[in-house]
N, C-alpha and C positions, 0 to 999 in steps of 0.2 A: 504494500500500500504506500501511496505517496505521503509526504509530510502533511499536506493539506487535508488529506482524507483521514489520517490518524487524529489530527487535531479536531476536526469536525465530529468524528465519531466519539472521541473522548468527551468533548464538551456536551454533546447531546446526551450521552449516557449519564454523565454527572448531573445535569439539570433534570433529567427524567427521574433519577433515583432520589434526589433530595426532596424534602417536603416543599411543594410549590403548588400554585393555583392551577397550573395547566395539566400536569401529569403526576402520577404517583405510583411508582413501581420500585419500592424501597430496596428490594433484593438486588436490583441492578447495581447497587453501590459496590458489590463484590466483583464487578467487572468494569466499573466506570473508569478506573485509572489504568487499565491494561493498555489502551492505545498510547497513553503518556509513557508508560514504562517500556513498551516496545520501541517507541521512538528514541528513548534514551539509550537503548541497546544498539540501535542502528547508527546513531549519530555521535559525533565527537566535536570538541572545540566549539567555535562560535555558532555553527549551525545548530548544535544541541542547545546552546543558551537561547538562541532566538526561538527555537521550537518550544522550549519550556515557557518562555515569556508569552508567546502567542497563546498557548494553552491556558495559562493562568489568567491573562488579561481578558480573554474572551469568556472564560468561566465567571470572573467577577462581574463583567458586564451583564451576563445572563442572570446571575443571582440577584442583581440590584435593579434590573430594568422592570418597572411596574407596568402591568397591563393597563392601568388607568392613569397613565402619566399625563394625559391631556387635562385631567381634572385636578391635578396636583399643583398647577401653576408654577411649574419648574421653568426658570429663566435660563438664558444663555450662559450667564455667569455661573449659575448652579451647575450646569452641565460641564463647564470647564473645570470647576473645583472637583466634581465627581470623577471626571476623566483623569485628573491628576492623582486623586486618591486611589483610583483603581490601578493606575500605573505604578504607584509606590508599593501597594500591596502585592501586585503581581511581581514586581522586581524582587521583593523580599523572598517570596516563595520560589522564584526562579533561582536565586542564589542557593537556597536550601536544596532544591532539586539538583542543580548543577554540581554542587559539592558532593552530594550523595552519589550521583552518577560517576563522578571522577574517582571517588573512593572505591565504588563497586568495580570499576575498571581495573584497579590495582590489586584487588583482593582475589581470592580463589573463585573460579566461576560458579561453583556450587553455592557460594554464600550470597549470590545476588539478591534473593528474597529477604535475607537477613539484614543486609545493608539498607534496603528500602523501608522495611518496617521500622527499623531502628531510627532511620532518618526522619520518618514521619513522627515518631514519638518525641524525638528531640525537638523537632519544629514546634510541636504543640506545647512542650515544656517552655520553650523560649517565648512563645506567644502568650502564655499564661503568667510569665514572670517579668517580661520587659514592658515598660509602660506605654510604648508607642505601637505595640502589636496587638492584634485581636485573634483569638483562636479560630480555627476552622473545624468545628465539630461535625465531621462527616458521619459520626455515629448517630446523629439526630435522625438520619434517614430510617433507622430501624425501630423507631418508637412505635409504629403500628405492629411490630413483632416483639412484644415485651419478653417473650421466652428467650430471645437471643441476648437480651440486655441484663438479665438478673445477676450475672457475675460481676456487674459494675459495683455492687455493694461490697465486694471483696477487693477487687483490683482497681476500681475506678473506671468511669466510662471511657477515659482516654485510651485505656488498654483495649477496649472494644474497637476503637479507631485503629489501633495498631494491628489488630487481627484482620480488620477490613483491608488495610494496606498490604499486609502479609499475603492474604489471599490473592489480591490483584498481582502482586509481584510473583507469586508462584505460577499463576496462570500465564503471565507474560514470559516467565522463564521456560515454562513447558512448551510454549509456542515456538520459542527460538532454539531450544535445546532438547533433543530427544534422548538424552543420556539417562543413565541409571539414576543420577542425582535428581533429575526432574521427577521421576516416579516416586522416589523417597519423599521429596517435598510435598507432592500431591497427597501421599499417604499421611504425612505429618499434619498438614492443614486440615485434612478430613477428620482425623482423630481429635484435633483441637476443637473443631466445630461440633462434633458429636458429644464431647465432654461438656462443652459450653451449653449445648441444647439440653443435655441430661440434667445439668444443674438448674437450668432455667425452668424446666418442667417440674422438678422437685420443689423449687422455691414458690412457684405459682400455686402449688397444691397445699401450701402450708399457711393459708390465711388464718388469722386469729378470729375467734367469735366476737361479736359486738352486739350490745343491747342498746345502750343510750348513745345519742349522737349530739354533736354541736352543729347547728345549722349555719353555714357560711354562704353569703351571697356575693357573686361576682357581678359587677356593674360595668357595662360597656356603653358609653354615651355616643360613640361614633361621631366625634367632632373632628373635622378635617384639619390638616396641618395649617392651612391658610386661616381657618377660623381660630385656631390656637394662637397664631401670631397676632391676629386682630384683637382677640380678647386680652392679650397681654398689654395692649396699648390703649384699650378702651374699657373703663370700669363698668359701663353699662352692659357691654357684651360679655365681660367677665362674670358679671352677676347673672346674666342669662345662662351662661355655661353652667354655673353652679346650680341654678334652678332646675335644669334638665337632669342633673345628677341626683338632686334631692327628690324629684318626682319618682325616679326609678327606685331610690332608696326607701321611700315611704311605702311603695308597693311591696318591696322585699320584706320590710319590717312587718307589714300586715300579714305576710305569709309565713312568719315565724323566724326570720333571720335574726341570729344573735350577733353575728359579726358581718359587716358589709365592707367590701374592698373596692376602692376606686383606683383608677390608673395613676400613673406618674404625673406630678405637678397639677393634679386636678382640684386641689383644695386651696389654692392660693387666694380665692375670692370668698372663702367661707366667712360669714359674719361671726362676731363674737357670741351673739345670742344663738343658742341651739335651736334647731328646727323642731317645731312641735310634733310634726308627723313622724319623726324618727325615734324609735325606741331601742334600736340596736346600736352597739358601738361601731365606730367607723374607722377603718384604716385607709389613709389617703396620702397622696404625695403633695408636698408643698416646698417652699423655700424657707430655710431656717438658718439664720446667721450666715448667709452667703453660701449655704450648702444645699444641694439637691437632697431633700430629706423625705422621710416617711414618719408619720405619727399616728397614734390611735387616740381618737376623741370619744368621750362618753356622751350619752344623751344630755347630761347636765352641763355640757360645755367644757369640762375639764380635759386636759391634754396630757399625754405621756411625754417623757423626754424624747426628742427626735432620734431616729437612726439616720445618720448622714452617709450618703453614698461614698464608698471607699475607692471605687475604680471609676475614673472619669473617662468619657469618650475622648480619644486623642484629639487635641486641637479644638474641636467643636465645644467641649465642656471644660477642658482643662484651663482655658483662658477666662472662663466665666464664673465657675464655682470653685469653692475650696473643697478639698477631699476630706472625708471623715477618717477617723483612725480606730474607732471602737466598733466591735462586732457584737453589740448587745441586742438581744431580742427585745421587742416591745411588749410591755406588760398588758395582759388582757383580763377583763373582768369575767370572761367566760371560762369554761373548764379547760380551754386551751392554755390559759395562764401566761404563756409566753409565745409570741409569734415572731418568727424569723423573717423580717422584711428585707427584700433585695430590690434594687432599682435598676431597671433597664438592662444593660449588657452584663451586669454582675452575675446573671444566671449562666453565662458562658464560662465562668471561672469557678471550678469545683471548690477551691479553698474558701470562698466567701460563705457558701452554704454550710460547709463543714465547721467553720468557726462559729457560726450562729447556732448550729445544733449542739456543738460542744459547750456553749453557754446556756443551753437549756431550751432551745426552741422546740416546741411541740409540733409545729408545722412550718412550711415555708410559703411565703407570698411574694410574688414578683410583680412590681408595679412598673408599667412600661407605657410608652407611647411610640408606636412604629408608624404613625400617620405619614411621616415624611417619605417613607419607603413605598407607600402605596401598596397595591396588590401584587407585590413581587415575591420572590422566594424567601426573602429575609424574615418577614414576620412569622412565617411558618417554621423556619429553622429556630427562631427565637422561642416560639411556643414549645417546640419539642425539646429544647435544651433543658427546660425545667423538669421534664419527665425524667431526665437522666439524674438531675440533682435529687429528685424524690427517691429513686432507686438507691443511689449512693448513700443516702442518709436515712433510709427507712422511714420516711416522713411523707404525709400528704403534702401536696404542693398546689398552689393556685397561681396561674399566669393571667394577669388582668391587664389588658391593653386597651388603649383609647378607641382605635378603629378595628381592633381584632386581628387575628382570632384570639379569643380568650378561652381558657380551658382549666379544668381541675383534674388532677392526677392522684391516684392512690399511691401507697408506699411501694407498690410494684411497678409504677410507671404506667399503669393502665388509665386511659382517658375516661373519666367519669361523666364529664359534661363539657359542652362546647357552645360558644357563641360565635358563629361564622364571621368572617371578615365583612366589614361594611354594614353590619346589622346593629341596631340599637336595642338594648334590653338587658336582662339579668338572668342568672340561673342560680338555683339553690343547690347546695351540696351538703349532705350529712356526713360529718367526720366522726367515725365511731370512737367513742370515748375510750374503749379498751386499747386503741392503737395510738393513743396520744403519748404514752410513755413506754419506752422499749428497753 
């Protein structure tokens, strides 16, 4: 196959495998990188570098291109900034892939799959620990198949990503090398998958019994990115934004909600006087002391100490907000007692959720607004990332986004409720009290 054909096939398989609004074939993720790895076997030097860059750049464009871009009000300047950001991200991954390929060239031929799976794990470690990089959680593709993901509560979800890349590398190696080593690698990866599936099947059969539940409501107002910006500049519009949220919250309270969760930065216009229609406590996003924060408010108007976002979006937030340092869950008056709030891209970083759980969080709640990305692949990847945090920490988890999709997951990462992208409304989820402490 030509270089262009390999790039086109790889990008298509990757975009088809990841959670996205157009296609959904998650098991394709086990073959999505085969064209990339075959190309790296065939090419050397600058042609290999250009090949990797083209693959990465086109993939990032596909991930972030919204189907409803005309309705988002994206300007020419926005497109230039996005193009530059895509180029920087693609360049970083190109360097990682090129270095991995060069090391694989110098190693023994049979170790090709090992080099690439290790290279991917190292890349994700770097992305989780360097402040200007963002992880690429390919394992989010498998959230519809929770049986594959249960071992994440032992090794972490990133290791599942390593297994995905190992499988791709073994397939690419087998296509290029018909030797005995390829047969051994195929056997090894098959045994790894069987063991992983066996553990997953066992874990999914070990549910705990539950009688009493805590009722949690997820509220999705479906306010566009343009409306968000206007509301920030106009107090009347900001008040109207808050009223929309309060109407949905009142309905959820009437149906028995004990805790209501709003999206990121949704409570900046909340008046000091509590709403009469609300009887549930409210977890919402706001700005506190120059930080992007989350607080829990009681019906009487009292507020908890804020949780301040610890990982800021590079450039877009790092120049605007200060970063938090404490990983303290928010106190709840319900039987949850402590809620681990995360904000926006923090769900992509396993360490944030782990620290909140270590400090006593009985469940996880991600407050987000993905409105600027429209109906692209990113909001779906973002939603699925929280399912991985649920499995890793053995906790129920709630992803609440402004324009959606919003969802609730149990401690095994199974989707319990969903508000689709672009819809306004709320859903109620019962969290079994027996599963609040493990």
